[in-house]
N, C-alpha and C positions, 0 to 999 in steps of 0.2 A: 503492499499498500503507498501511494507516497505521499507526504507533506502535507500537502494540497487536498489528496483526500482527507487525511483523518481532521482536518478540516472543517473540512464540507460536515462530517459524522456528529461531529460536537453542533454543531448550526445546530439539527431537530432532533427534538425529544418525542419519541413516539407517546410516552406514560401520558406530556400531560399536551400530548398533537399543539405543540407549539415548536415555533421554530426563531433563529436570529437572522436569516436570511444573508448568511457571512460571507458569501459567493453566489456570487449573478453574474451571467456569460450575457449579453444582450438586455441586460432588463428582467432577466429570468432566474430565480436564485434556484442554485443548482440541486439542493437539499429538497424542497416541496414542488417547486416549478409555480408558486408564486410572482405577480409580477413588482419588481421592487420600481422603485424611486432610482432612475440613475444619475440625479441632476440631486441630491442629495449630500450637501458636504461628508458627513460622517463617511462615506464611501469615498474608495481612493481607486483611479481605472492603474492597471497593471497590461495596457493595450500592445506593448512589445513580448510579454508573453505568450499572450492568443486576445484575439479582435473579439472586444467586447467584454472584457474579462475587467471585475470588477471585488477587492474584498473590502469590508468595512476593516475601521482602527483596530478595532480587539483582533480580528480575526489577521487583518497583520502582524500585528506586534505575536499573534498564535506560532502564524508561524513563520517567524524570523525564529524563533525564540524553537521551535521544533523544528525548523531546518538545521542548525545550527547545533543543538547536542543530536543530530540525527549523521550527519555528519564527519561531526568532531570523532562521538563512542563507535561509526564504523567502520568510515573509511579511510580512520585521521587525518580531515581534509578540511582545512579552512577554505576561504570563500578571498578570491583575490579581486579585486577592479580596474582593468587598468583602461587608459586614455590609448588614442590612437597618434594622432598629428603629435610630431616632437620627442612622442615615447617609445614607441615602439617602430616609428617609419618617419619621412617628409613626402610631400607632396607638392607638384608646383603646376603649374600652368605651364603647356608647352611656351605659347607665346610671351611666358615672363622671364624663356631663362636666357641667359645672357649669349654671347659670341661663339664664347667661349668650352659654355655647357651643351650646345649644339650636337657635339656629338654623342651624346647621350640617344638621344633620337634614334639612333639608327642602333641602338644597344639594347634596346626598351623589349622584353622577350626572350633575348637571344641570352641572359644572365638570371640567374634563378633569385639576386635581390633585384631588380629594375624592372618596373613594368608599366603600360599605358592602360591605361583603366580605358575597357570597350564603351563604357558610355559618356562617357568626358573626354576633356582634353587634359588631364590632371597626369601630368609621369611623378608615377612613384618609389621612392627608393625603401626599399627597408634596413633598417638599422641591422648592424652585421651580429650576430648569432643570437637574430631572434628566434630561428627554430631549435635551436637548441634550448633558447629559456622558455618557449612553451612549453618544446615537451618536456622538460624536468621542473617546473611551476606547475603542473597539468596533475605531478606526483605525491602534488602535496596540499594543491587549492583545484574548488572548484571554479571558474573561471567567470569575471560576465567582462565584458569591452560597453566603457561608456567616452560617447563623444560628444562634440560641442557640433561636431560635422550632420549634415543628413543622413534620413534614415538611407536614401538610395545608395549616398557616397561609404556608409559604413558598411552596406553591403555589398559595394564595390569591392573593398578593400577587403572582408572577409572570404572574399574565393578567391584571392591571393594566397592568405596566411590562412585556412579553416577551410577550404571548399568543402569539406564533410559536413562540420560544424561539427567536428571531435570532440574540440576544447570547448566553445563556449556555447553550443548550442540555439536556442532563442535566447540566452543570456544577452542583448544588444540594447540597449539606451544608446537615443539619440536627441541632440536638441527638438524633435518631435513634441516628444514626451518632457523634456527637460531645458527648457528657452535660454533661459538669464544663467540661473547656475546648478551646480551638483551636489547632488544628495543623497545616503545611503538609504534615504526613506524611499528609494526606489526597488532597493536592489534587500529582497525577498531573506536574509541571511541575521540576525543578532548583532551588531552593532560588536561586540564584544569580539568576535569570530573573523571580522573584515577587513585587508590590511588592505589602502588603493596606490596605484600609483602613477605618479602623474607629472608633467613638468613645469605646472603652472599650480605655486597654490592659489591663488587666490579665489579660483573658482569653486574652492569647498568649506565655503563660511562654515561651518555647522560643526564640519568631518575633517578639520589640523590634525587630530590627533591619534588617528587612522594612516596620514599621510605620508608617504614615504615619495620626495620631491625627487626625480630626475633629474639630470642634466639635462640639455636640452638639444634633441638631434638638427644638427642643422648642418646637413650635405650638399642642396645648392644655395646659388647665391644668394644672398639676402641684406641687404641694405648698401651695395655696392662694398664690402666686405669681402676677399676670397673665400670663399670653401672648398670644403674637401671635392666635387664638383670639379672644381676650375684646374686643382693640385692633380686631378686623376689620382687621390688617395681615399683614403675611408678614415675612419675612428678605429683605434688599435684596440688587440685583446685586452691589454696592460689598462689602457682608459676608457675601457666599455663601461657607458654608464648602467647598462643589462646584466652586466657582471656585477656592479658592487649592487645593484639592488636584488641579483640575488641571493647573496650572502643576509645581504641581512633578512630577506626572506626563510632564506631557510636558517635559522638562525633562531627569529618566533617560533619558526613552525618548532624544531628541536624544543625547546622552553616550555612553549605551550604542552607538550603532550611528554611532556619529559615522567612526570608522575600524572600516572590514568586517575588516581582516588581523588586528584585536584582539579579537576577539568573543567566542571563547573565552575569551576570558582575565578577561572583561570580568564586573563582580558590582554590581546593582542595592544589596548593600546597605552597599557603598562609596561608591559615587555618592552614595546619599542622608545619611548620614556629611559628606560633602564639602559637598551641599547646608545641609546644616542648617550645619556652620561658615561659611559664607559669608552663610547670613542674621544673625547673632547681630552 
């Protein structure tokens, strides 16, 4: 039984014939088939998981708690929220390329790390070691994408880095759901078990304690300064932002699961603070 199914089952009480209408789809309660008010402020949409899906605030809290307990006790996994642009890759419009970068147009598609999006005029450069990072991180985390880009852009990027949705499934949040800032309110996992990797701190006004700020990946030329593209080089493994972040993720995961009997009280936010203090 999935976590969401467990939440649905707690919604309806056969003995009293009452229902909390905790989970609805297109305005219909999944537990009892009653019509619910989709405009009710007490309900939150989760369209990115399934069109028309809404949960009450109580159901969101319960789902988050059960999901974290299930993944930590069963799979020994935490949750990891990943930004796309300048974190895992850089995308640039072809027309914006400097003359010294235009050689890349001919190389797109013939390299494993450079692609031209079919649906747009973007040239996409994957960060070095990205595929290794995703493969290793997947062993320890349930991963989510959270981007300020459009859904069509995110879907096109995922066709490059996770075409079978082995890593991310439907867990992709875009500006369609979150247009101005980013929030863990949309991630169905308890905040004590969620870490974020993003190059921009300010877009997470309420969840900075969950955040690991990664160095900004800048492959293409920006603001007249020369970058890797013109020099025909790339971010080195010794200075890789993904390698640095992975070390922290791995250490937090180790400390979180060190004593199984203490899992219910562990919090990645406190562990991140401990690691930051020790690195000073």
